[in-house]
MARPAPA-473971 format. One record per atom (N, C-alpha, C): residue in three letters; atom name; x, y, z. Coordinates in Angstrom, 1 decimal. Atoms other than C-alpha are relative to their C-alpha. Last residue first. Layout:
[site "ALA", "CA", [X, Y, Z]];
...
This chain:
[site "UNK", "N", [-1.3, 0.2, 0.9]];
[site "UNK", "CA", [1.5, -28.5, -4.0]];
[site "UNK", "C", [1.4, -0.4, 0.7]];
[site "UNK", "N", [-1.6, 0.6, -0.8]];
[site "UNK", "CA", [-1.2, -28.9, -1.7]];
[site "UNK", "C", [0.9, 0.1, -1.2]];
[site "UNK", "N", [0.4, -0.4, -1.6]];
[site "UNK", "CA", [-4.6, -26.6, -2.7]];
[site "UNK", "C", [1.6, -0.5, 0.6]];
[site "UNK", "N", [0.3, 1.5, -1.2]];
[site "UNK", "CA", [-3.5, -27.1, -6.5]];
[site "UNK", "C", [0.1, 0.8, 1.3]];
[site "UNK", "N", [0.7, -0.2, -1.0]];
[site "UNK", "CA", [-2.9, -24.2, -8.5]];
[site "UNK", "C", [-0.3, -0.8, 0.6]];
[site "UNK", "N", [-0.1, -1.7, -0.2]];
[site "UNK", "CA", [-0.1, -24.8, -10.8]];
[site "UNK", "C", [-1.1, 0.0, 1.0]];
[site "UNK", "N", [-0.3, -0.1, -1.6]];
[site "UNK", "CA", [-1.3, -28.4, -10.6]];
[site "UNK", "C", [0.9, 1.0, 0.5]];
[site "UNK", "N", [-1.4, 0.1, 0.2]];
[site "UNK", "CA", [-3.5, -27.8, -13.1]];
[site "UNK", "C", [1.0, 0.3, 1.0]];
[site "UNK", "N", [-0.7, -1.6, 0.2]];
[site "UNK", "CA", [-7.2, -28.2, -12.2]];
[site "UNK", "C", [1.5, -0.5, -0.2]];
[site "UNK", "N", [-1.0, -0.1, -0.8]];
[site "UNK", "CA", [-8.8, -31.7, -13.5]];
[site "UNK", "C", [0.3, 1.5, 0.2]];
[site "UNK", "N", [-0.9, -0.1, 0.4]];
[site "UNK", "CA", [-12.4, -31.2, -15.3]];
[site "UNK", "C", [1.2, 0.2, 1.4]];
[site "UNK", "N", [-0.7, 1.6, -0.2]];
[site "UNK", "CA", [-15.5, -32.3, -13.1]];
[site "UNK", "C", [1.8, -0.3, -1.0]];
[site "UNK", "N", [0.4, 0.7, 1.2]];
[site "UNK", "CA", [-17.9, -29.6, -14.5]];
[site "UNK", "C", [1.0, -1.2, 0.3]];
[site "UNK", "N", [1.5, -0.1, -0.2]];
[site "UNK", "CA", [-17.2, -27.5, -11.6]];
[site "UNK", "C", [-0.4, -1.1, -0.8]];
[site "UNK", "N", [0.1, 0.9, -1.3]];
[site "UNK", "CA", [-13.8, -27.9, -12.0]];
[site "UNK", "C", [-1.3, -0.1, 0.3]];
[site "UNK", "N", [-0.2, 1.2, 0.9]];
[site "UNK", "CA", [-14.3, -26.3, -16.0]];
[site "UNK", "C", [0.3, -1.1, 1.5]];
[site "UNK", "N", [1.1, 0.9, 0.6]];
[site "UNK", "CA", [-16.5, -23.6, -14.6]];
[site "UNK", "C", [0.7, -1.3, -0.3]];
[site "UNK", "N", [0.7, 0.6, -1.0]];
[site "UNK", "CA", [-13.3, -22.9, -11.9]];
[site "UNK", "C", [-1.7, 0.0, -0.9]];
[site "UNK", "N", [-0.7, 0.9, -0.6]];
[site "UNK", "CA", [-10.9, -22.7, -15.1]];
[site "UNK", "C", [-1.0, -0.4, 1.2]];
[site "UNK", "N", [0.0, 1.5, 0.9]];
[site "UNK", "CA", [-13.1, -20.8, -17.1]];
[site "UNK", "C", [0.2, -1.0, 0.5]];
[site "UNK", "N", [1.4, -0.1, 0.5]];
[site "UNK", "CA", [-14.0, -18.1, -14.5]];
[site "UNK", "C", [0.1, -1.5, -0.7]];
[site "UNK", "N", [0.7, 0.7, -1.3]];
[site "UNK", "CA", [-10.5, -17.9, -13.6]];
[site "UNK", "C", [-1.2, -0.3, -0.4]];
[site "UNK", "N", [-0.8, 0.7, 0.2]];
[site "UNK", "CA", [-9.3, -17.1, -17.2]];
[site "UNK", "C", [-0.2, -0.8, 1.6]];
[site "UNK", "N", [0.1, 0.8, 1.1]];
[site "UNK", "CA", [-12.1, -14.3, -17.3]];
[site "UNK", "C", [0.5, -1.7, 0.2]];
[site "UNK", "N", [1.7, 0.5, 0.0]];
[site "UNK", "CA", [-11.2, -12.9, -14.1]];
[site "UNK", "C", [-0.6, -0.6, -1.2]];
[site "UNK", "N", [-0.1, 1.2, 0.9]];
[site "UNK", "CA", [-7.7, -12.7, -15.2]];
[site "UNK", "C", [-1.0, -0.3, 0.8]];
[site "UNK", "N", [-0.5, -0.2, 1.2]];
[site "UNK", "CA", [-7.1, -8.7, -13.8]];
[site "UNK", "C", [-0.2, -1.3, -1.2]];
[site "UNK", "N", [1.0, -0.6, 0.7]];
[site "UNK", "CA", [-9.1, -9.0, -10.8]];
[site "UNK", "C", [0.1, 0.0, -2.0]];
[site "UNK", "N", [0.5, 1.0, 0.7]];
[site "UNK", "CA", [-6.7, -11.3, -9.4]];
[site "UNK", "C", [-1.1, 0.6, -0.9]];
[site "UNK", "N", [0.3, 0.2, 1.1]];
[site "UNK", "CA", [-4.5, -8.4, -8.5]];
[site "UNK", "C", [-0.9, -1.4, -1.2]];
[site "UNK", "N", [-0.8, -0.9, 0.7]];
[site "UNK", "CA", [-4.5, -7.2, -5.2]];
[site "UNK", "C", [0.3, -0.5, -1.5]];
[site "UNK", "N", [-0.1, -1.8, -0.7]];
[site "UNK", "CA", [-6.3, -9.7, -3.8]];
[site "UNK", "C", [1.2, 0.4, -0.7]];
[site "UNK", "N", [-0.4, -1.1, 1.4]];
[site "UNK", "CA", [-6.9, -13.1, -6.0]];
[site "UNK", "C", [0.3, 1.2, 0.3]];
[site "UNK", "N", [-1.0, -0.8, 0.1]];
[site "UNK", "CA", [-5.6, -15.7, -3.3]];
[site "UNK", "C", [0.3, 1.0, -1.0]];
[site "UNK", "N", [0.0, -0.9, -0.8]];
[site "UNK", "CA", [-9.0, -18.0, -3.7]];
[site "UNK", "C", [1.7, 0.6, -0.5]];
[site "UNK", "N", [-0.4, -1.3, 1.2]];
[site "UNK", "CA", [-11.0, -20.0, -6.0]];
[site "UNK", "C", [0.6, 0.5, 1.5]];
[site "UNK", "N", [-0.9, -0.8, -0.8]];
[site "UNK", "CA", [-11.9, -23.6, -4.0]];
[site "UNK", "C", [0.8, 1.5, -1.4]];
[site "UNK", "N", [-1.4, -0.6, 0.8]];
[site "UNK", "CA", [-14.3, -26.0, -5.6]];
[site "UNK", "C", [0.1, 1.1, 0.8]];
[site "UNK", "N", [-0.1, -0.8, -0.5]];
[site "UNK", "CA", [-16.3, -28.6, -3.2]];
[site "UNK", "C", [1.1, 1.0, -0.8]];
[site "UNK", "N", [1.2, -1.2, 0.7]];
[site "UNK", "CA", [-17.8, -31.2, -4.1]];
[site "UNK", "C", [0.3, 1.2, 0.0]];
[site "UNK", "N", [1.4, 0.6, 0.1]];
[site "UNK", "CA", [-14.5, -33.4, -3.5]];
[site "UNK", "C", [-1.2, 0.8, -0.4]];
[site "UNK", "N", [-0.1, 1.0, -1.4]];
[site "UNK", "CA", [-11.7, -31.3, -3.2]];
[site "UNK", "C", [-1.2, -0.8, 0.3]];
[site "UNK", "N", [1.0, 0.2, -0.2]];
[site "UNK", "CA", [-11.3, -28.9, -6.3]];
[site "UNK", "C", [-0.1, -1.3, 0.8]];
[site "UNK", "N", [-0.5, 1.7, -0.4]];
[site "UNK", "CA", [-8.7, -26.7, -6.9]];
[site "UNK", "C", [-1.7, -0.5, 0.2]];
[site "UNK", "N", [1.1, 0.5, 1.3]];
[site "UNK", "CA", [-8.1, -23.2, -8.2]];
[site "UNK", "C", [0.1, -1.4, 0.0]];
[site "UNK", "N", [0.6, 1.3, -0.5]];
[site "UNK", "CA", [-5.6, -21.5, -5.7]];
[site "UNK", "C", [-1.0, -0.1, -0.9]];
[site "UNK", "N", [1.4, 0.1, -0.3]];
[site "UNK", "CA", [-4.3, -18.6, -7.5]];
[site "UNK", "C", [0.0, -1.3, 0.8]];
[site "UNK", "N", [0.7, 0.4, 0.6]];
[site "UNK", "CA", [-0.2, -18.3, -7.1]];
[site "UNK", "C", [-0.9, 0.4, -0.1]];
[site "UNK", "N", [0.6, -0.6, 1.0]];
[site "UNK", "CA", [1.7, -15.6, -5.6]];
[site "UNK", "C", [-1.2, -0.8, -1.1]];
[site "UNK", "N", [-0.4, -0.6, 1.2]];
[site "UNK", "CA", [4.2, -17.8, -4.6]];
[site "UNK", "C", [-1.0, 0.6, -1.0]];
[site "UNK", "N", [-1.1, -0.6, -0.3]];
[site "UNK", "CA", [3.5, -17.6, -0.7]];
[site "UNK", "C", [0.4, 0.1, -1.7]];
[site "UNK", "N", [-0.8, 1.6, -0.3]];
[site "UNK", "CA", [0.2, -17.6, -1.5]];
[site "UNK", "C", [1.5, 0.3, -0.1]];
[site "UNK", "N", [-0.3, 0.5, 1.0]];
[site "UNK", "CA", [-2.1, -14.1, -1.4]];
[site "UNK", "C", [1.0, -1.5, 0.5]];
[site "UNK", "N", [-0.8, 1.8, 0.0]];
[site "UNK", "CA", [-4.3, -12.6, 0.7]];
[site "UNK", "C", [0.4, -0.4, -1.3]];
[site "UNK", "N", [0.1, 0.7, 1.3]];
[site "UNK", "CA", [-5.0, -8.4, 1.2]];
[site "UNK", "C", [0.4, -1.7, 0.2]];
[site "UNK", "N", [-0.1, 1.2, -0.6]];
[site "UNK", "CA", [-4.9, -5.8, 3.3]];
[site "UNK", "C", [-0.6, -0.9, -1.3]];
[site "UNK", "N", [0.9, 1.0, 0.3]];
[site "UNK", "CA", [-4.7, -2.4, 2.3]];
[site "UNK", "C", [1.0, -1.4, 0.4]];
[site "UNK", "N", [-0.5, 1.4, 0.0]];
[site "UNK", "CA", [-3.8, 0.7, 4.1]];
[site "UNK", "C", [-0.5, -1.1, -0.7]];
[site "UNK", "N", [1.3, 1.2, -0.2]];
[site "UNK", "CA", [-4.6, 3.7, 2.9]];
[site "UNK", "C", [1.0, -0.9, 0.1]];
[site "UNK", "N", [-0.6, 1.5, -0.5]];
[site "UNK", "CA", [-2.8, 7.3, 2.9]];
[site "UNK", "C", [-1.4, -0.7, 0.3]];
[site "UNK", "N", [1.2, 0.9, -0.8]];
[site "UNK", "CA", [-4.2, 10.0, 0.9]];
[site "UNK", "C", [0.3, -1.3, 0.4]];
[site "UNK", "N", [0.2, 1.6, 0.0]];
[site "UNK", "CA", [-1.4, 12.0, -0.6]];
[site "UNK", "C", [-1.0, -0.4, 0.7]];
[site "UNK", "N", [1.3, 0.1, -0.3]];
[site "UNK", "CA", [0.0, 15.4, -1.8]];
[site "UNK", "C", [-1.1, -1.5, 0.0]];
[site "UNK", "N", [0.0, -0.7, -1.0]];
[site "UNK", "CA", [4.0, 15.7, -1.4]];
[site "UNK", "C", [-1.9, -0.1, 0.4]];
[site "UNK", "N", [-0.6, 0.8, -1.9]];
[site "UNK", "CA", [4.7, 13.2, -3.2]];
[site "UNK", "C", [-0.9, 0.3, 0.5]];
[site "UNK", "N", [-0.9, -0.6, -1.0]];
[site "UNK", "CA", [3.1, 14.9, -6.5]];
[site "UNK", "C", [-0.1, -0.5, 1.4]];
[site "UNK", "N", [0.3, 0.2, -1.5]];
[site "UNK", "CA", [2.4, 12.8, -9.7]];
[site "UNK", "C", [0.7, 1.3, 1.2]];
[site "UNK", "N", [1.1, -0.7, 0.2]];
[site "UNK", "CA", [3.0, 14.5, -13.2]];
[site "UNK", "C", [-0.6, -0.5, 1.4]];
[site "UNK", "N", [0.1, -1.6, 0.2]];
[site "UNK", "CA", [5.8, 12.2, -13.7]];
[site "UNK", "C", [-1.9, 0.4, 0.0]];
[site "UNK", "N", [0.9, -0.6, 0.3]];
[site "UNK", "CA", [6.1, 8.8, -11.7]];
[site "UNK", "C", [-0.9, 1.4, -0.8]];
[site "UNK", "N", [0.5, 1.0, 1.0]];
[site "UNK", "CA", [9.3, 7.5, -11.5]];
[site "UNK", "C", [-1.2, 0.2, -0.4]];
[site "UNK", "N", [-0.7, 0.9, 0.9]];
[site "UNK", "CA", [11.7, 9.4, -9.0]];
[site "UNK", "C", [-0.7, -0.5, -1.6]];
[site "UNK", "N", [-0.8, -0.4, 0.4]];
[site "UNK", "CA", [8.9, 11.2, -6.8]];
[site "UNK", "C", [1.1, -0.4, -1.3]];
[site "UNK", "N", [1.1, -1.1, 0.8]];
[site "UNK", "CA", [6.3, 8.8, -6.8]];
[site "UNK", "C", [1.5, 1.0, -0.6]];
[site "UNK", "N", [0.6, 0.6, 1.2]];
[site "UNK", "CA", [9.4, 6.3, -5.8]];
[site "UNK", "C", [-0.9, 0.9, -1.0]];
[site "UNK", "N", [-0.8, 0.1, 0.8]];
[site "UNK", "CA", [10.3, 8.8, -3.0]];
[site "UNK", "C", [-0.1, -0.7, -1.2]];
[site "UNK", "N", [-0.5, -1.6, 0.3]];
[site "UNK", "CA", [7.3, 9.3, -1.7]];
[site "UNK", "C", [0.9, 0.1, -1.0]];
[site "UNK", "N", [0.4, 0.0, 0.6]];
[site "UNK", "CA", [7.1, 5.3, -1.5]];
[site "UNK", "C", [-0.5, 1.0, -0.5]];
[site "UNK", "N", [-0.8, 1.1, 1.1]];
[site "UNK", "CA", [10.0, 5.1, 0.5]];
[site "UNK", "C", [-1.1, -0.1, -1.2]];
[site "UNK", "N", [-0.7, -1.0, -0.1]];
[site "UNK", "CA", [8.4, 7.8, 3.0]];
[site "UNK", "C", [0.8, -1.1, -1.4]];
[site "UNK", "N", [0.8, -0.8, 0.7]];
[site "UNK", "CA", [5.4, 5.6, 3.0]];
[site "UNK", "C", [1.5, 1.1, -0.6]];
[site "UNK", "N", [0.9, 0.3, 0.9]];
[site "UNK", "CA", [6.9, 2.6, 4.0]];
[site "UNK", "C", [-0.1, 0.9, -0.9]];
[site "UNK", "N", [-1.1, 0.1, 0.4]];
[site "UNK", "CA", [8.9, 4.4, 6.7]];
[site "UNK", "C", [-0.2, -0.7, -1.7]];
[site "UNK", "N", [-0.5, -1.5, 0.7]];
[site "UNK", "CA", [5.7, 6.1, 7.8]];
[site "UNK", "C", [1.4, -0.5, -0.9]];
[site "UNK", "N", [-1.6, 0.4, -0.9]];
[site "UNK", "CA", [4.1, 2.2, 8.1]];
[site "UNK", "C", [0.7, 1.4, -0.4]];
[site "UNK", "N", [-0.4, 0.3, 0.6]];
[site "UNK", "CA", [-0.2, 3.2, 7.5]];
[site "UNK", "C", [1.3, 0.1, 0.8]];
[site "UNK", "N", [-0.6, -0.9, -0.2]];
[site "UNK", "CA", [-2.4, 3.1, 10.0]];
[site "UNK", "C", [1.0, -0.8, -1.5]];
[site "UNK", "N", [0.3, -0.7, 1.1]];
[site "UNK", "CA", [-5.6, 0.8, 9.3]];
[site "UNK", "C", [1.0, 1.2, 0.0]];
[site "UNK", "N", [-0.3, -1.1, -0.1]];
[site "UNK", "CA", [-4.8, -0.7, 12.7]];
[site "UNK", "C", [-0.8, 1.2, -1.2]];
[site "UNK", "N", [-1.0, -1.0, 0.9]];
[site "UNK", "CA", [-5.7, -4.3, 12.0]];
[site "UNK", "C", [-0.3, 1.6, 0.4]];
[site "UNK", "N", [-0.9, -0.6, -0.9]];
[site "UNK", "CA", [-7.3, -6.6, 14.5]];
[site "UNK", "C", [0.8, 1.3, -0.6]];
[site "UNK", "N", [1.4, -0.7, -0.9]];
[site "UNK", "CA", [-10.6, -8.3, 12.5]];
[site "UNK", "C", [1.1, 1.0, 1.2]];
[site "UNK", "N", [0.5, -0.8, 0.7]];
[site "UNK", "CA", [-7.8, -8.6, 9.5]];
[site "UNK", "C", [-1.3, 0.7, 1.3]];
[site "UNK", "N", [1.4, 0.8, 0.2]];
[site "UNK", "CA", [-5.3, -10.7, 11.5]];
[site "UNK", "C", [-1.3, 1.6, -0.3]];
[site "UNK", "N", [0.9, -0.3, -0.5]];
[site "UNK", "CA", [-2.1, -9.2, 9.8]];
[site "UNK", "C", [-1.9, -0.5, 0.8]];
[site "UNK", "N", [1.3, 0.3, 0.4]];
[site "UNK", "CA", [0.8, -10.2, 8.5]];
[site "UNK", "C", [-0.7, 0.0, 1.0]];
[site "UNK", "N", [-0.1, 1.4, -1.0]];
[site "UNK", "CA", [3.4, -7.6, 8.5]];
[site "UNK", "C", [-1.4, -0.9, 0.1]];
[site "UNK", "N", [1.2, -0.2, -1.4]];
[site "UNK", "CA", [3.8, -5.6, 5.5]];
[site "UNK", "C", [-0.1, -1.1, 1.1]];
[site "UNK", "N", [-1.2, -1.0, -1.1]];
[site "UNK", "CA", [5.1, -5.3, 2.0]];
[site "UNK", "C", [-0.9, -0.1, 1.2]];
[site "UNK", "N", [-1.1, 1.1, -0.9]];
[site "UNK", "CA", [3.0, -7.6, -0.8]];
[site "UNK", "C", [1.0, 0.2, 1.3]];
[site "UNK", "N", [0.4, 1.5, 0.0]];
[site "UNK", "CA", [3.0, -5.4, -3.6]];
[site "UNK", "C", [0.5, -1.0, 1.4]];
[site "UNK", "N", [-1.1, 1.3, -0.3]];
[site "UNK", "CA", [4.2, -1.9, -2.3]];
[site "UNK", "C", [-1.3, -1.0, -0.5]];
[site "UNK", "N", [-0.2, 0.7, -0.6]];
[site "UNK", "CA", [1.7, 1.0, -3.9]];
[site "UNK", "C", [1.2, -1.2, 0.0]];
[site "UNK", "N", [-1.0, 0.6, 0.0]];
[site "UNK", "CA", [0.6, 3.7, -6.3]];
[site "UNK", "C", [0.4, -0.7, 1.7]];
[site "UNK", "N", [-0.4, 1.2, -1.2]];
[site "UNK", "CA", [-2.9, 4.8, -6.4]];
[site "UNK", "C", [1.3, -0.4, -0.2]];
[site "UNK", "N", [-0.7, 1.1, 0.2]];
[site "UNK", "CA", [-2.9, 7.9, -9.0]];
[site "UNK", "C", [0.4, -0.7, 1.2]];
[site "UNK", "N", [-1.0, -0.5, 0.1]];
[site "UNK", "CA", [-5.3, 11.0, -9.2]];
[site "UNK", "C", [0.7, -1.7, -0.5]];
[site "UNK", "N", [-0.4, -0.4, -1.5]];
[site "UNK", "CA", [-8.8, 11.6, -7.6]];
[site "UNK", "C", [1.8, -0.1, -0.2]];
[site "UNK", "N", [-0.6, -0.7, -0.6]];
[site "UNK", "CA", [-10.5, 11.9, -10.6]];
[site "UNK", "C", [1.1, 0.8, 1.1]];
[site "UNK", "N", [0.0, -0.6, 0.1]];
[site "UNK", "CA", [-9.0, 9.6, -12.3]];
[site "UNK", "C", [-1.8, 0.6, 0.9]];
[site "UNK", "N", [1.5, 0.4, -0.6]];
[site "UNK", "CA", [-7.9, 6.5, -11.0]];
[site "UNK", "C", [-0.5, 1.5, -0.3]];
[site "UNK", "N", [0.6, -1.1, 0.6]];
[site "UNK", "CA", [-4.5, 6.1, -12.9]];
[site "UNK", "C", [-1.5, -0.3, 0.5]];
[site "UNK", "N", [1.5, 0.0, 0.7]];
[site "UNK", "CA", [-3.3, 2.8, -11.6]];
[site "UNK", "C", [-0.1, 1.5, 0.5]];
[site "UNK", "N", [0.1, -1.2, 0.7]];
[site "UNK", "CA", [0.3, 1.8, -10.3]];
[site "UNK", "C", [-1.1, -0.1, -0.9]];
[site "UNK", "N", [1.0, 0.0, 0.9]];
[site "UNK", "CA", [2.0, -1.4, -8.9]];
[site "UNK", "C", [-0.9, 1.8, 0.2]];
[site "UNK", "N", [1.2, -0.8, -0.4]];
[site "UNK", "CA", [5.1, -1.9, -7.0]];
[site "UNK", "C", [-1.0, 0.0, -1.0]];
[site "UNK", "N", [0.4, -0.6, 1.1]];
[site "UNK", "CA", [7.3, -5.0, -6.9]];
[site "UNK", "C", [-0.6, 1.5, 0.5]];
[site "UNK", "N", [0.3, 1.1, 0.5]];
[site "UNK", "CA", [9.1, -5.2, -3.2]];
[site "UNK", "C", [-0.6, 0.7, -1.6]];
[site "UNK", "N", [0.2, 0.9, -0.9]];
[site "UNK", "CA", [10.7, -2.9, -1.0]];
[site "UNK", "C", [-0.6, -1.3, -0.8]];
[site "UNK", "N", [1.4, 1.0, 0.4]];
[site "UNK", "CA", [12.5, -0.8, -3.4]];
[site "UNK", "C", [-0.3, -1.6, 0.8]];
[site "UNK", "N", [0.8, -0.6, -1.2]];
[site "UNK", "CA", [15.5, 1.6, -1.5]];
[site "UNK", "C", [-1.4, -0.8, -0.3]];
[site "UNK", "N", [-0.4, 0.6, -1.3]];
[site "UNK", "CA", [17.9, 0.1, -3.9]];
[site "UNK", "C", [-0.9, 0.1, 1.0]];
[site "UNK", "N", [1.4, 0.8, -0.6]];
[site "UNK", "CA", [15.8, 1.2, -7.0]];
[site "UNK", "C", [0.7, -0.2, 1.6]];
[site "UNK", "N", [1.1, -0.9, 0.0]];
[site "UNK", "CA", [18.3, 4.1, -8.3]];
[site "UNK", "C", [-1.1, -0.6, 0.7]];
[site "UNK", "N", [1.4, 0.4, 1.1]];
[site "UNK", "CA", [21.2, 1.8, -7.9]];
[site "UNK", "C", [-0.9, 0.8, 0.8]];
[site "UNK", "N", [1.4, 0.9, -0.4]];
[site "UNK", "CA", [23.9, 3.5, -5.6]];
[site "UNK", "C", [-0.9, -0.7, -1.3]];
[site "UNK", "N", [1.0, -0.5, 1.2]];
[site "UNK", "CA", [27.4, 4.9, -7.4]];
[site "UNK", "C", [-1.3, -1.0, 0.7]];
[site "UNK", "N", [1.0, 1.4, 0.2]];
[site "UNK", "CA", [30.4, 4.3, -5.0]];
[site "UNK", "C", [-1.5, 0.8, -0.7]];
[site "UNK", "N", [1.3, 0.8, -0.5]];
[site "UNK", "CA", [32.0, 7.4, -4.4]];
[site "UNK", "C", [-0.5, -0.7, -1.0]];
[site "UNK", "N", [1.1, -0.1, 0.9]];
[site "UNK", "CA", [35.5, 8.1, -6.1]];
[site "UNK", "C", [-1.2, -0.7, 0.6]];
């Protein structure tokens, strides 16, 4: 008998998806790709990643047409753990690592940064040097 393969064996990472009318769906791999200098990026998508993403859409996103797409290449910053950096060094307050998903945390990030400005300490999870 043939061994069954898991349906998600081709996943490159976690996947995000957003319905964005009237354009349609935005679907992509989270944090996949080569480290790139933003001043030298080509804006080209990676062909095999796109093939796997189209397979994902075909299998997991009802109503979306994987054969009709506008390829885009996103560049964003993250930390190795995907945690934000929210810390203070002397008079400088730092907030970084939000690209790709930080907008969802706007209110709490704003509160933490305001606390840092007022002199309250940062939680160790968000420290510059952990």
